[in-house]
C-alpha angles and dihedrals in degrees: 000000000000128000097225118118121231115245090257091049090049093051090046090053090048093050093047098045119103106209129020136191117236120193119201130176127250118220089260090056098253113136121237117200122199136173115246141176113234146169130219118222121174092341093307122112123226132194136168126229139160112280091230095046120123088238091061091045091051090051091050089054098042123010094197113110143147128230126198140179124182141177142184136065105209116063092245090058100046114126134162145170119206117189125189105216146180110229126211133178115239128197107251090213094058123089095260092046093049091049091050093048091050090052091048091048092051094046096049100035108142095018097094129074126262108262089238089067097048116095116242093243090055092048089051093048094050092039091069121107115295138197134206117238116215117198117201117193110251106185144348119330120235109223140168140166116187089197086077090068112101101227122204117250115266 
């Protein structure tokens, strides 16, 4: 029995994961990997970022990226989905952007801080214009789930 996930299993793992790693490319070709919150809608992945962020600027320059979620601590529980993607920036005021932001808000409700605890400088920074990042799969996923291995009894 293999450890690969079916496409449906992979999308289920993606949809149910909390934090992902997105890797984008700097102009000099070096990859930059960052943790992000995200939502999956119709097998597309959405995130929000500041419009002036380096991440958004890297995506404008080169749409190629990689997206990964993982789980497990013990070897027998390790699982991951790695998706090569093409990233695009979506207007948060448009229909697709509003739908993505609503999905992100619902998924992460209760994970943020009350506004009364956030310093004014931080509110100002994150209050700047934002964009929605849409990730479209651009190739075969790499997946595994070691829990699929039938281990021998101890």
